[in-house]
C-alpha positions in Angstrom: -7.0 -23.1 14.9 -7.3 -22.4 11.2 -4.0 -22.0 9.4 -2.7 -24.3 12.1 0.0 -26.0 10.1 1.5 -22.8 8.6 4.6 -21.1 9.9 2.8 -18.7 12.2 0.1 -21.3 13.1 2.8 -23.7 14.3 4.4 -21.0 16.4 1.1 -20.0 18.0 0.1 -23.7 18.6 3.3 -24.4 20.5 2.8 -21.2 22.4 -0.7 -22.2 23.4 0.6 -25.5 24.8 3.7 -24.1 26.5 2.3 -20.8 27.9 -1.5 -21.1 27.9 -1.4 -24.8 29.0 -3.8 -25.9 26.3 -4.1 -29.7 26.4 -6.2 -30.4 23.2 -5.7 -28.8 19.8 -7.6 -29.2 16.6 -5.4 -27.7 13.8 -7.0 -27.1 10.5 -5.4 -26.3 7.1 -6.0 -26.9 3.5 -3.6 -29.8 3.3 -4.0 -31.0 6.8 -1.6 -33.9 7.8 0.0 -33.7 4.4 1.2 -30.1 4.9 5.0 -29.6 5.1 6.2 -30.1 8.7 2.8 -31.2 10.0 4.0 -34.5 11.4 7.0 -32.8 13.1 4.6 -30.3 14.6 2.5 -33.1 16.0 5.5 -34.7 17.5 6.7 -31.5 19.2 3.3 -30.7 20.6 2.8 -34.3 21.8 6.2 -34.2 23.5 4.9 -31.1 25.4 1.9 -33.1 26.7 -0.8 -32.0 24.3 -3.2 -34.2 22.3 -3.3 -32.9 18.7 -5.5 -33.6 15.7 -4.7 -32.1 12.3 -7.6 -32.0 9.8 -7.7 -31.0 6.1 -10.7 -28.8 5.6 -11.8 -25.9 3.4 -12.8 -23.2 5.9 -14.2 -21.1 3.0 -17.0 -23.6 2.9 -19.7 -23.0 5.6 -20.8 -26.6 5.7 -17.2 -27.8 6.2 -16.7 -25.4 9.1 -20.0 -26.5 10.7 -18.9 -30.1 10.5 -15.6 -29.3 12.1 -17.3 -27.7 15.1 -19.8 -30.5 15.4 -17.1 -33.1 15.2 -15.2 -31.8 18.3 -15.1 -34.5 21.1 -17.8 -33.7 23.7 -15.4 -34.9 26.4 -13.2 -32.0 25.5 -15.6 -29.3 24.2 -14.5 -26.4 22.1 -13.4 -23.5 24.3 -11.5 -21.2 21.9 -11.1 -20.4 18.2 -8.0 -18.9 16.6 -8.5 -17.9 12.9 -5.0 -17.5 11.5 -5.7 -18.7 7.9 -5.2 -16.4 4.9 -3.8 -16.0 1.4 -2.2 -13.2 -0.5 -2.7 -12.1 -4.1 -1.2 -8.7 -4.2 -1.7 -6.2 -7.0 -2.3 -2.5 -7.3 -6.0 -1.4 -7.4 -6.1 -1.2 -11.2 -4.9 -4.8 -11.5 -7.4 -6.2 -9.1 -10.0 -8.6 -10.5 -13.1 -10.2 -9.1 -11.2 -13.5 -8.9 -8.3 -12.0 -7.0 -10.6 -10.4 -4.5 -12.8 -13.5 -4.1 -9.7 -15.7 -3.4 -8.3 -13.5 -0.7 -11.7 -12.6 0.8 -12.8 -16.3 1.1 -9.8 -17.4 3.1 -9.9 -14.5 5.5 -13.3 -12.9 5.7 -15.7 -15.6 4.6 -13.9 -18.2 6.8 -14.2 -15.8 9.8 -17.9 -15.4 9.2 -18.4 -19.1 9.0 -16.5 -19.7 12.3 -18.7 -17.0 14.0 -21.9 -18.6 12.8 -20.8 -22.2 13.6 -19.8 -21.3 17.2 -22.3 -18.6 18.1 -24.3 -21.0 20.3 -21.2 -22.1 22.3 -19.7 -20.7 25.5 -16.3 -19.9 24.2 -13.5 -18.4 26.3 -11.8 -16.8 23.3 -12.4 -16.0 19.7 -9.1 -14.6 18.2 -9.0 -13.3 14.7 -5.6 -12.8 13.0 -6.2 -9.5 11.1 -3.6 -7.3 9.5 -2.3 -3.8 9.8 -3.1 -3.5 6.1 -6.7 -3.1 7.0 -6.1 -0.4 9.5 -3.2 1.7 8.0 -3.4 0.6 4.4 -0.8 -1.2 2.4 0.2 -0.4 -1.2 -0.8 -3.2 -3.5 -3.0 -5.0 -1.0 -6.4 -3.6 -1.5 -8.1 -7.0 -1.5 -6.2 -8.2 1.6 -6.9 -4.9 3.4 -10.6 -5.2 2.7 -10.8 -8.8 4.0 -9.0 -7.9 7.2 -11.1 -4.9 7.7 -14.1 -7.3 7.6 -12.5 -9.3 10.4 -12.1 -6.1 12.5 -15.8 -5.3 11.9 -16.8 -8.8 12.8 -15.0 -8.4 16.1 -17.0 -5.2 16.8 -20.2 -7.1 15.9 -19.4 -9.9 18.3 -18.6 -7.5 21.1 -22.0 -5.8 20.6 -23.6 -9.2 20.9 -21.7 -9.9 24.2 -19.5 -12.6 22.6 -15.8 -12.9 23.4 -13.6 -11.7 20.6 -10.4 -9.9 19.7 -9.1 -9.0 16.3 -5.4 -8.5 16.3 -4.1 -6.4 13.3 -0.6 -7.8 12.9 2.4 -6.1 11.4 5.2 -8.0 9.8 6.6 -11.1 11.5 10.3 -11.8 11.1 9.6 -15.5 10.4 8.9 -16.0 6.6 5.5 -17.7 6.3 3.8 -19.1 3.3 2.2 -15.7 2.9 5.2 -13.5 3.4 7.9 -15.8 2.0 7.4 -14.3 -1.4 8.4 -10.8 -0.3 11.4 -9.6 -2.4 14.2 -7.4 -1.1 12.5 -4.4 -2.7 9.3 -5.2 -0.8 11.2 -5.4 2.5 13.1 -2.2 1.7 9.9 -0.4 1.0 8.4 -1.5 4.2 11.5 -0.5 6.1 11.3 3.0 4.6 7.7 3.3 5.8 8.8 2.6 9.4 7.8 -1.1 9.6 10.1 -3.3 11.6 9.8 -7.1 11.5 8.9 -8.7 14.8 10.7 -11.7 16.3 8.4 -14.6 17.1 8.9 -14.4 20.8 8.0 -10.7 20.8 5.0 -11.2 18.6 3.7 -14.0 20.9 4.0 -11.8 23.9 1.9 -9.2 22.0 -0.7 -12.0 21.4 -0.8 -12.6 25.1 -1.2 -8.9 25.8 -3.9 -8.5 23.2 -6.0 -11.3 24.7 -5.6 -9.9 28.2 -6.3 -6.3 27.1 -10.1 -6.5 26.7 -10.4 -4.5 23.6 -11.8 -6.0 20.5 -9.6 -4.4 17.8 -5.9 -4.0 18.5 -2.8 -3.4 16.4 0.3 -5.5 17.1 3.1 -4.1 15.1 6.7 -2.9 15.5 7.1 0.6 14.0 10.2 2.8 14.1 9.0 6.2 15.3 12.2 8.0 14.1 11.7 6.7 10.6 8.0 7.9 10.8 9.1 11.3 12.2 11.4 11.8 9.2 8.4 11.7 6.8 5.9 14.5 6.0 3.0 14.1 8.3 0.4 14.2 5.5 2.0 11.2 3.9 1.3 9.0 6.9 -1.9 7.2 7.9 -3.7 9.1 10.5 -3.2 6.2 12.9 0.6 6.8 12.8 0.8 10.6 13.1 0.8 10.7 16.9 3.4 7.9 16.9 5.5 9.9 14.5 5.4 12.9 16.9 6.7 10.7 19.7 9.7 9.8 17.6 11.0 13.4 17.7 12.9 12.9 20.9 13.4 15.3 23.8 15.4 17.8 21.9 12.8 18.0 19.1 15.5 17.7 16.4 13.6 15.2 14.4 10.3 17.1 14.8 11.9 20.2 13.4 13.4 18.2 10.5 9.9 16.7 9.9 8.3 20.1 9.8 10.9 21.3 7.4 10.4 18.2 5.2 6.6 18.7 5.2 7.0 22.3 4.0 9.7 21.5 1.6 9.3 22.2 -2.1 10.6 20.0 -4.9 14.1 20.9 -6.1 14.1 23.5 -8.9 15.8 21.3 -11.5 15.5 23.9 -14.2 17.7 26.3 -12.2 20.1 23.5 -11.1 20.6 22.5 -14.8 20.9 26.1 -16.1 24.3 26.9 -17.4 25.5 23.3 -17.5 26.6 21.8 -20.8 23.9 19.5 -22.4 26.0 16.4 -21.6 26.2 17.4 -17.9 22.5 18.0 -17.8 21.8 14.6 -19.1 24.2 13.0 -16.7 22.7 14.8 -13.7 19.1 13.8 -14.5 20.2 10.2 -15.3 21.9 10.1 -11.8 18.6 11.3 -10.3 16.7 8.5 -11.9 19.2 5.8 -11.1 19.4 6.9 -7.5 15.7 6.6 -7.0 15.5 3.3 -8.9 18.2 2.0 -6.5 16.3 3.1 -3.5 13.0 1.6 -4.6 14.7 -1.8 -5.4 16.7 -1.8 -2.2 20.2 -1.4 -3.7 22.9 0.2 -1.7 23.7 2.8 -4.3 22.9 3.8 -7.9 25.9 1.8 -9.3 23.7 -1.3 -9.2 21.4 0.2 -11.8 22.4 -0.1 -15.4 21.0 2.8 -17.5 20.0 0.7 -20.4 18.5 -2.3 -18.6 14.8 -2.7 -18.9 12.9 -1.9 -15.6 11.1 -5.2 -15.8 14.4 -7.0 -15.9 15.6 -5.0 -12.9 12.5 -6.4 -11.0 9.9 -3.6 -11.3 6.3 -4.4 -11.1 3.2 -2.2 -10.9 3.7 -1.4 -7.2 7.4 -0.5 -7.4 6.6 1.5 -10.6 4.1 3.6 -8.8 6.6 4.2 -5.9 9.3 5.3 -8.4 6.8 7.7 -10.1 5.9 9.2 -6.7 9.5 9.7 -5.7 10.4 11.4 -8.9 7.2 13.5 -8.7 8.3 14.6 -5.2 11.8 15.3 -6.3 11.0 17.3 -9.4 7.5 18.7 -8.9 6.5 17.3 -12.3 3.1 15.7 -13.1 4.1 12.2 -14.1 2.0 9.3 -15.4 1.3 6.3 -13.2 2.6 4.0 -15.9 5.9 5.9 -16.1 8.2 2.8 -16.0 6.2 1.1 -18.7 6.0 4.1 -21.0 9.8 4.8 -20.5 11.2 1.4 -19.9 14.8 2.0 -18.7 16.7 4.6 -16.8 18.2 6.3 -19.8 14.9 6.7 -21.6 13.2 7.9 -18.5 15.9 10.4 -17.8 15.6 11.8 -21.3 11.9 12.2 -20.9 12.4 14.1 -17.6 15.0 16.3 -19.2 12.5 17.2 -21.9 10.1 18.3 -19.1 12.6 20.1 -17.0 14.7 21.8 -19.7 12.9 21.7 -23.0 15.6 23.6 -24.8 18.0 20.7 -24.1 15.8 17.6 -24.1 13.2 18.7 -26.7 12.3 16.4 -29.5 10.4 17.2 -32.6 6.7 16.9 -32.3 6.4 17.6 -28.6 3.8 20.1 -27.5 4.6 23.3 -25.6 2.1 22.8 -22.7 4.4 20.9 -20.4 6.3 23.8 -18.9 3.0 25.5 -18.1 1.6 22.4 -16.6 4.8 21.9 -14.5 4.4 25.5 -13.1 0.8 24.8 -12.3 1.8 21.6 -10.5 4.3 23.6 -8.4 1.6 26.2 -7.7 -0.8 23.4 -6.7 1.8 22.0 -4.2 2.2 25.5 -2.7 -1.5 26.1 -2.3 -2.1 22.7 -0.7 0.5 23.4 1.9 -0.7 26.9 2.8 -2.4 27.8 6.0 -4.0 31.3 6.0 -6.9 33.3 7.4 -10.2 33.3 5.6 -9.7 36.8 4.3 -6.4 36.0 2.8 -7.7 32.8 1.4 -10.5 34.7 -0.3 -8.0 37.1 -1.9 -6.0 34.2 -3.3 -9.2 32.6 -4.6 -10.3 35.8 -6.3 -6.8 36.2 -7.9 -6.9 32.7 -9.3 -10.4 33.1 -10.6 -9.4 36.4 -12.3 -6.4 34.7 -13.9 -8.5 31.8 -15.1 -11.0 34.3 -16.7 -8.2 36.2 -18.5 -6.8 32.9 -19.8 -10.2 31.8 -21.1 -10.7 35.2 -22.7 -7.3 35.1 -24.3 -7.9 31.6 -25.7 -11.4 32.6 -27.0 -9.9 35.7 -28.7 -7.1 33.6 -30.3 -9.6 31.0 -31.6 -11.8 33.8 -33.1 -8.8 35.2 -35.0 -8.2 31.9 -36.7 -9.0 31.9 -40.4 -11.6 29.6 -41.9 -8.8 27.7 -43.5 -7.0 27.3 -40.2 -10.1 26.1 -38.5 -10.8 23.7 -41.3 -7.3 22.3 -41.1 -7.4 21.7 -37.3 -11.0 20.4 -37.3 -11.9 16.8 -36.8 -14.0 14.9 -39.3 -17.0 15.1 -37.0 -16.6 18.9 -36.7 -16.4 19.3 -40.5 -19.6 17.3 -41.0 -21.3 19.3 -38.3 -20.3 22.5 -40.0 -21.6 21.3 -43.4 -24.9 20.2 -41.8 -25.4 23.4 -39.7 -24.1 26.1 -42.1 -25.0 24.7 -45.5 -28.1 22.8 -44.7 -26.7 19.5 -46.1 -27.8 16.4 -44.3 
């Protein structure tokens, strides 16, 4: 077993001895016998009647894996492989680097490939890959980890095609904090809970491991999901894998299903109308409360009172991933097109609220020097949301398309006419240096 001295590895090792009646174990990890708790693990397993050997080895090295397999005592030949090793190096896609990808890929995907190659000639009874639901359903900020686990799932399919025993179990979140998941902050756990993920107790997860190995399929998902939480989300925001499960969470009366359908067709609140007629101070207070409320939700706070308006988002605990989630939540709430780097461009709740107010109610929040395109772009964003959610017959769709194309043609004609009416002085004043030089070259023959 790779990752054999880690938190989950130790739980699985004890389960193999207690339930599967495995008498000989070779546990492999980077630190081997020097790993925290390794000696206590040996003592527990020995007390249960097993003979245990813990080895320090780099399973990302093909030669090291081949040596491990070759070094197994012929008196007790290798009969099963469990690959539970892995590392995390989370970041949003734009922050991924070749080094981050290589580190995560090596521990999970490359090691799995080395184990496959080193044991392909043996008659194994089991070849169990610990994959992750991140590779099946996606997981924000874990592009590298998702890719490595998707490779494990693909390797399982390859082994099955070759007639070799295999199962790749795409795990959800275990309740026990491992070396990999121990770094999850409250905000991370809160985000996972909002997505319907429920942490599995160890005894339940181990029963799922038994079920997966008995199932016969080569790619299975072992995760606890809350169908009612899933059902409360718009269907198009869920991975395809979970949509049927979300439907099952509606209940016999269909109350949740109706609420989900309503949510899926809901439009962002019209904040311009909501703020109309309010004094400027009240408008600012309302938008600030909107921001603080969503910040509190993203960070896992009970309410907005835990969010100070003038505290920097980084000090509050924001990173790229939570920043993107806040942007998405505010986009959904307001219908505005907002930049991905929102929390870095507008670094605290008060500044961000002022920016949103400028977009929602320009007359109140406008500052000198801001362009006048934002209200138009906001209306186009709302129109885009409406069009995406529409279902109509082909004839009606064609009529809408023709109307949009006609509107675009009028807009272009209007802009062209306006540009033609500009005086030479106006055109010169607004031209770039390159455009001025091009004009001199083309019109005056100066080169």
